[in-house]
C-alpha positions as CSV (number, residue, x, y, z in Angstrom):
1,M,152.3,67.5,79.9
2,F,152.9,65.2,82.8
3,D,155.1,66.4,85.7
4,D,156.0,63.4,87.8
5,S,157.6,65.6,90.5
6,L,154.0,66.6,91.4
7,L,153.4,63.0,92.6
8,D,155.6,63.7,95.6
9,D,154.4,67.3,96.1
10,E,152.3,67.8,99.2
11,S,150.2,70.6,97.8
12,A,149.5,68.8,94.6
13,L,148.5,65.7,96.4
14,R,146.3,67.6,98.8
15,R,144.1,68.6,95.8
16,A,143.4,64.9,95.3
17,D,142.9,64.2,98.9
18,L,139.2,63.2,98.7
19,R,139.8,60.7,95.8
20,L,142.8,59.2,97.5
21,R,141.1,59.0,100.9
22,H,138.1,57.2,99.2
23,L,140.5,54.6,97.7
24,A,142.3,54.2,101.0
25,E,139.1,53.4,102.8
26,A,138.1,50.6,100.4
27,G,139.1,47.8,102.9
28,S,137.2,49.4,105.7
29,R,134.0,49.5,103.5
30,V,134.3,45.8,102.9
31,R,134.5,45.2,106.7
32,R,131.6,47.5,107.4
33,E,129.4,45.7,105.0
34,A,130.3,42.3,106.3
35,V,129.4,43.4,109.8
36,A,126.2,45.1,108.7
37,A,124.9,42.1,106.8
38,A,126.2,39.3,109.0
39,E,122.8,38.5,110.6
40,A,120.9,38.7,107.3
41,V,123.5,36.4,105.6
42,S,122.9,33.8,108.3
43,V,119.1,34.0,108.1
44,G,119.3,33.8,104.3
45,A,121.5,30.8,104.4
46,E,119.1,29.0,106.7
47,R,116.0,30.0,104.7
48,L,117.4,29.2,101.2
49,G,119.6,26.2,102.2
50,G,116.9,23.5,101.7
51,A,117.3,22.8,98.0
52,R,119.3,24.1,95.1
53,P,117.6,26.4,92.7
54,R,117.0,25.4,89.1
55,A,119.1,28.4,88.0
56,V,120.8,31.5,89.4
57,I,120.1,34.8,87.7
58,A,122.3,37.8,88.6
59,A,120.1,40.7,87.6
60,G,120.7,44.4,87.3
61,P,123.5,46.7,86.2
62,D,126.0,45.3,88.6
63,S,125.5,41.7,87.6
64,R,128.7,41.4,85.6
65,L,131.0,41.1,88.7
66,L,128.9,38.2,90.0
67,R,129.1,36.7,86.6
68,A,132.9,36.9,86.6
69,V,133.1,35.0,89.9
70,L,130.2,32.5,89.5
71,E,130.1,31.5,85.9
72,P,133.1,29.2,86.0
73,W,132.1,27.7,89.3
74,C,128.3,27.7,89.9
75,P,126.9,24.1,89.9
76,V,123.6,25.1,88.4
77,P,122.9,27.1,85.2
78,F,123.9,30.7,85.8
79,V,122.8,33.8,83.8
80,A,123.9,37.4,84.2
81,W,121.0,39.6,83.2
82,P,121.9,43.3,83.1
83,A,118.5,44.3,81.5
84,P,115.8,45.8,83.8
85,R,113.4,42.9,83.1
86,L,114.0,39.3,83.9
87,P,114.2,36.5,81.3
88,G,110.8,35.1,80.4
89,W,111.5,31.7,81.8
90,A,112.4,32.9,85.3
91,G,110.0,31.6,88.0
92,S,109.6,30.0,91.4
93,L,112.3,27.4,90.9
94,D,115.0,30.0,90.3
95,L,117.1,32.3,92.5
96,V,117.5,35.9,91.5
97,V,120.4,37.9,93.0
98,V,120.5,41.7,92.7
99,L,123.3,44.1,93.8
100,A,122.0,47.6,94.4
101,P,124.6,49.5,96.4
102,D,122.7,52.8,96.0
103,G,119.2,51.3,96.2
104,N,117.3,54.1,94.4
105,D,117.5,53.0,90.8
106,P,113.9,52.8,89.5
107,E,114.8,50.1,86.8
108,T,116.4,47.9,89.4
109,A,113.4,48.4,91.7
110,S,111.1,47.3,88.8
111,G,113.2,44.2,88.3
112,V,113.0,43.0,91.9
113,A,109.3,43.7,92.0
114,E,108.9,41.5,88.9
115,A,110.9,38.7,90.6
116,V,108.6,38.9,93.6
117,R,105.5,38.7,91.4
118,R,106.9,35.6,89.6
119,G,107.6,33.9,92.9
120,C,111.3,33.7,92.5
121,S,113.6,33.3,95.5
122,L,115.2,36.7,95.7
123,V,118.4,38.0,97.3
124,V,118.9,41.7,97.2
125,A,121.9,43.5,98.6
126,C,120.8,47.1,99.1
127,P,120.2,49.8,101.8
128,A,117.5,48.7,104.1
129,S,115.6,52.0,103.6
130,S,115.6,52.3,99.9
131,L,113.4,52.2,96.8
132,V,114.8,48.7,95.9
133,A,114.2,47.3,99.4
134,E,110.6,48.5,99.3
135,H,109.9,46.8,96.0
136,A,111.7,43.6,97.1
137,A,109.4,42.9,100.0
138,G,108.0,39.4,99.9
139,R,108.0,36.0,101.7
140,D,110.8,34.6,99.5
141,T,113.0,37.7,99.7
142,T,116.3,38.0,101.6
143,V,117.5,41.6,101.9
144,L,121.2,42.0,102.8
145,P,121.4,45.5,104.2
146,V,124.4,47.5,102.9
147,V,125.5,50.9,104.0
148,T,128.5,52.2,102.1
149,G,127.3,52.3,98.5
150,D,130.5,50.4,97.5
151,Q,130.0,48.0,94.6
152,L,132.8,45.6,95.5
153,A,131.9,45.5,99.2
154,T,128.2,44.8,98.3
155,A,129.3,42.0,96.0
156,V,131.4,40.4,98.7
157,V,128.4,40.3,101.0
158,A,126.2,38.6,98.4
159,L,129.0,36.1,97.5
160,E,129.4,35.1,101.2
161,L,125.7,34.1,101.2
162,L,126.0,32.3,97.8
163,H,129.0,30.4,99.2
164,R,127.0,29.2,102.2
165,L,124.4,28.0,99.7
166,E,127.1,26.1,97.8
167,L,126.6,28.2,94.7
168,A,129.8,30.2,94.8
169,P,133.5,29.7,95.7
170,L,134.7,30.9,99.1
171,T,135.1,34.7,99.2
172,S,136.5,35.9,102.5
173,G,135.6,39.4,103.3
174,D,138.6,39.7,105.6
175,A,140.9,38.5,102.8
176,V,139.5,41.1,100.3
177,A,139.7,43.8,102.9
178,D,143.3,42.9,103.8
179,A,144.2,43.0,100.1
180,L,142.7,46.4,99.7
181,D,144.6,47.6,102.8
182,E,147.8,46.3,101.4
183,V,147.2,48.3,98.2
184,A,146.4,51.4,100.3
185,V,149.8,51.1,102.1
186,A,151.8,50.3,99.0
187,C,150.2,53.1,96.9
188,S,149.9,55.7,99.7
189,P,150.5,59.3,98.6
190,F,153.1,59.4,101.5
191,R,155.3,56.8,99.6
192,D,157.5,58.4,97.0
193,L,157.7,57.5,93.3
194,A,160.7,55.2,93.7
195,V,158.8,52.7,95.9
196,N,155.1,53.4,95.0
197,P,153.7,51.0,92.3
198,A,150.8,53.2,91.4
199,K,152.9,56.3,91.0
200,A,155.4,54.4,89.0
201,L,152.6,53.1,86.7
202,A,151.1,56.5,86.3
203,S,154.5,57.9,85.3
204,A,155.2,55.1,82.9
205,I,151.9,55.5,80.9
206,A,151.4,59.2,81.3
207,D,152.5,60.1,77.7
208,T,150.9,57.1,76.1
209,T,147.5,55.6,75.2
210,P,147.3,52.7,77.7
211,L,145.9,49.4,76.5
212,V,144.9,47.5,79.6
213,W,144.5,43.8,79.4
214,G,143.7,41.0,81.8
215,G,143.7,37.3,80.8
216,T,141.2,35.8,83.2
217,V,137.5,36.8,83.5
218,L,138.1,38.7,86.7
219,A,141.4,40.3,85.5
220,A,139.6,41.4,82.3
221,R,136.9,43.0,84.3
222,A,139.5,44.8,86.4
223,A,141.1,45.9,83.1
224,R,137.8,47.5,82.0
225,R,137.4,49.2,85.3
226,V,141.0,50.6,85.3
227,A,140.6,51.9,81.7
228,E,137.4,53.6,82.8
229,A,139.1,55.1,85.8
230,V,141.9,56.5,83.6
231,R,139.3,58.0,81.2
232,R,137.3,59.6,84.0
233,A,140.4,61.0,85.8
234,T,142.2,62.4,82.8
235,G,139.8,62.7,79.9
236,R,142.3,60.8,77.8
237,T,141.8,57.7,75.8
238,A,142.4,54.3,77.6
239,V,141.4,51.0,76.0
240,S,140.6,47.6,77.4
241,G,139.6,44.4,75.5
242,D,140.5,40.8,74.7
243,V,143.6,39.7,73.0
244,E,142.1,39.8,69.5
245,Q,141.1,43.4,70.0
246,M,144.4,44.5,71.5
247,L,146.7,42.9,68.9
248,P,145.7,45.1,65.9
249,L,146.2,48.2,68.1
250,L,149.7,47.1,69.0
251,E,150.5,46.0,65.4
252,Q,149.6,49.4,64.1
253,A,152.1,51.1,66.3
254,Q,155.2,52.3,64.4
255,P,158.4,50.9,65.6
256,A,160.2,53.3,68.0
257,D,162.8,55.5,66.3
258,V,166.0,55.4,68.4
259,F,167.3,58.5,66.5
260,A,164.2,60.6,67.1
261,D,164.7,64.0,68.8
262,P,163.3,63.6,72.3
263,F,162.8,67.4,72.5
264,A,160.9,67.7,69.3
265,D,157.4,69.0,69.4
266,E,155.1,66.0,69.2
267,S,152.0,67.7,70.4
268,S,150.2,67.2,67.1
269,S,150.9,63.5,66.8
270,A,148.9,60.8,68.5
271,P,150.5,59.3,71.6
272,R,152.1,55.9,71.3
273,P,150.3,53.0,73.0
274,S,151.5,51.2,76.1
275,L,150.5,47.8,77.2
276,V,149.4,47.3,80.8
277,V,149.0,43.7,81.8
278,L,147.0,42.9,84.9
279,D,148.3,39.5,86.1
280,D,146.3,37.7,88.8
281,G,148.6,34.7,88.8
282,A,146.4,32.4,86.8
283,D,148.2,29.3,85.5
284,D,145.8,28.7,82.6
285,P,147.9,27.8,79.5
286,A,145.6,29.8,77.2
287,V,146.0,33.0,79.4
288,S,149.8,32.5,79.3
289,A,149.8,32.1,75.5
290,N,147.7,35.2,75.0
291,R,149.9,37.2,77.2
292,Q,153.0,36.1,75.4
293,R,151.5,37.0,72.0
294,L,150.7,40.5,73.3
295,V,154.1,41.1,74.9
296,E,156.0,39.8,71.8
297,V,154.1,42.2,69.5
298,A,154.6,45.0,71.9
299,D,158.3,44.3,72.1
300,S,158.6,44.1,68.3
301,R,157.1,47.6,68.0
302,G,159.0,49.1,70.9
303,V,155.8,49.5,72.9
304,R,156.3,49.9,76.7
305,V,154.9,47.0,78.7
306,E,153.9,47.4,82.4
307,V,152.8,44.5,84.5
308,V,150.6,44.8,87.6
309,T,150.6,41.7,89.8
310,S,148.8,40.4,92.8
311,E,149.5,37.3,94.9
312,V,147.0,37.8,97.7
313,E,144.6,35.2,98.9
314,G,141.5,34.4,96.8
315,E,140.5,35.4,93.3
316,V,138.2,38.2,94.4
317,G,141.0,39.5,96.6
318,R,143.4,39.5,93.7
319,Y,140.8,41.3,91.6
320,A,140.4,43.9,94.3
321,A,144.2,44.4,94.5
322,L,144.6,44.8,90.7
323,L,141.7,47.2,90.5
324,G,142.8,49.2,93.5
325,T,146.3,49.7,92.1
326,G,144.9,50.8,88.7
327,Q,142.6,53.2,90.4
328,Y,145.4,54.7,92.4
329,A,147.4,55.1,89.2
330,A,144.5,56.9,87.5
331,A,144.3,59.3,90.5
332,Y,148.1,60.0,90.2
333,L,147.8,60.6,86.5
334,D,145.3,63.3,87.3
335,V,147.7,64.8,89.9
336,G,150.6,64.9,87.5
337,L,148.9,66.4,84.4
338,V,149.5,70.1,83.9
339,G,148.4,72.6,81.3
């Protein structure tokens, strides 16, 4: 059962204080990383700015976020390579970029050591005193020192360097941090349910199986992360996917029965789906058409539709805002669940 009165209950919110505080500090982590790595970014831009690489390889388990930003924009061939070993063709003409916020993953350390052996230009965002940094040592290596362990903040530092090398779009750390601060204010536990978008979203989807969809590459990644946050916070099912994966789930939903007894015991039946659309303001006709298809099917089945929007500056800033709102909603779902 979900009790939405708990979302404005001080004692209930106090139990989630650590999680909510971590979310509220997301903007400050982006700023801390920007300051910590500023000198290394400048040195790396000077060292690597002589000639464009043949290809850019984003390696390691956190490569998918770089892929979402760079793939539509990068002027040279770009590959996201989440496997521990590099592709066989990678060599001295290529730039390898690795995000390692923790810095102590042996597989990532092995991957950067391989890049050094092959003579690749290497950019690694990791703690300065870490296993990955030790294995990355080499004349063609630029280490961007990070200190917070935050994946998004680490990615923003790497993207700033890649922008200076004319390999990535402009990603302003200040703009991303401002976006996260705005989410922290809007979704604060001190704002009540009536004016808090994350609490309202949690209340709306609490008794459903949320289907989280984003139309652009970054919005789709945010959808996957939000669904993951809901699963981790509540232990309940939450699904993300593309339009072709979502449509069958919506089409299988039985039309809502307006004569159903709202007080009947439905504990044995599966919860109805809800559709959560993460809208980053893209004006792509294909994205708009896919969204319309999903909403029309949802409406025809009486499935509730919730839209999370963001109009902040920059595509990474909008991604951060959508993700932050969804993560707050997941935390409030946990607060409101009882029994």
